[in-house]
VOKEKOL-195593 format. One line per 10 residues: their letters; for each residue x negated, y, z negated of C-alpha. Coordinates in steps of 0.2 Angstrom, whole numbers. Each point is the difference from the previous one (the first is absolute). Layout:
! VOKEKOL-195593
a) X/Y/Z; ...
***
This chain:
! VOKEKOL-195593
mqefpegtsp) -83/595/-96; 9/16/-2; -10/14/-9; 8/10/-14; -4/18/-4; -11/3/-15; 11/0/-16; 14/-10/7; 4/-19/-1; 8/-12/12
mlppvpnldg) 11/-5/-15; 8/17/-1; 8/12/12; -14/12/7; 0/17/-8; 3/14/13; -15/12/1; 10/16/-5; -7/16/-7; 8/9/-14
krirawyspt) 7/14/10; 10/-11/11; 6/-10/-15; 7/16/-8; 8/5/16; 8/-16/4; 5/-8/-17; 8/7/-15; -7/-4/-18; 15/-11/-3
alaflgdsvw) -5/-10/16; -18/-2/-6; 7/-5/-18; 10/-14/9; -16/-6/8; -11/3/-15; 11/-10/-12; -3/-15/11; -19/3/1; -1/3/-19
elyvrrhyfy) 9/-16/-3; -10/-10/12; -16/6/-9; 7/-4/-17; 6/-17/5; -17/-4/8; -9/6/-15; 10/-11/-12; 0/-15/12; -18/-5/-5
ppgritqyye) -3/-10/-10; 14/-12/3; 14/0/-13; 18/-2/-4; 13/9/10; 8/7/-16; -17/8/-4; -2/7/18; 17/8/-2; -4/7/-17
nvtsqvraet) -16/7/6; 6/8/16; 16/7/-7; -10/9/-14; -11/8/14; 14/5/12; 10/9/-14; 2/19/2; -8/2/-17; -16/-9/5
qethyellla) -1/9/16; 1/16/-9; -15/-5/-11; -9/-3/16; 5/17/7; -6/8/-16; -17/-9/1; -2/6/18; 3/18/-4; -10/0/-16
gsftteeere) -16/-7/8; -11/5/15; 5/-15/11; 13/9/11; -4/11/14; 9/17/3; 10/-8/14; 5/-14/-12; 5/12/-13; 11/9/13
vlawgcnakv) 8/-16/5; 4/-4/-18; 8/18/-2; 10/-3/16; 6/-17/-7; 4/8/-17; 11/13/9; 9/-12/11; 19/0/-1; 4/-18/-6
tvpprfknng) 15/-8/-7; -4/-3/-18; 6/-16/-7; 13/1/-14; -12/-6/-13; -11/16/3; 14/13/4; 5/7/-17; -17/2/-7; -12/13/6
kakltykhat) -16/-9/-5; 7/-16/8; 4/9/16; -18/7/0; -6/-18/-2; 9/-5/15; -6/14/10; -18/-4/-5; 3/-18/5; 7/6/17
amevlagyly) -16/10/2; -11/-15/-2; 10/-10/13; -1/15/12; -19/0/-2; -1/-19/2; 10/1/16; -10/15/6; -17/-8/-3; 6/-16/8
ltkpqrlhqm) 4/9/16; -15/12/0; -14/-7/-10; 3/-19/-5; -18/-1/-7; 3/15/-11; 16/-9/-6; -10/-15/-5; -12/11/-9; 14/8/-10
miylglgaei) 8/-17/-4; -17/-6/-7; -2/16/-10; 17/-3/-7; -4/-18/-4; 11/-7/13; -11/-4/15; -13/-11/-6; -8/-11/13; 5/-18/1
psev) -14/-11/-6; -9/-9/15; 1/-17/-8; 19/0/0
***
C-alpha cells in the first residue's frame, strides 16, 4: 500500500512541500487567492456537510461563509487576536495589497472595496498555508470555527 506524507490524504492531491520564500518568489498574491478560494470553500463545505442535511441548507450555510463580508470578519478576528504569526500577518498584508479586479458590486464604495481586499487577503493566506503548512491551515480553520474534526462514528 502506498504511504502518504504526514498531513496528506489519498483522497486529495498531495500538498507540495514548499517554503514561504519560494511561494512568494513563484506566485503572485492573486494566484494564491485563486487557490485559496478553493481551499476555503472545501473547508467550509466539509464543515457543513456533517450532520447530513438538505442540499438547500448546505448551500445557504456555505454561501454565508464564502461571502467577502464573512471572510472580512475572519480577517479582523485573526488580526485582533494573538493566533497569527508574524509571517501570517505579512501574508495577510501582502494579500490585502494585491492588485485584483474588484467586482462591480464592490467598486463604487470605499468600504466595500476594502471588504473585498480583506476577503482576498484571507484567500491568499489559505492558499499560502495550504502550500507551506497544511497543519497550520487546519489549525486556523478550527480557530475560525470552520475546521472541526469529523466525528469518528460517521
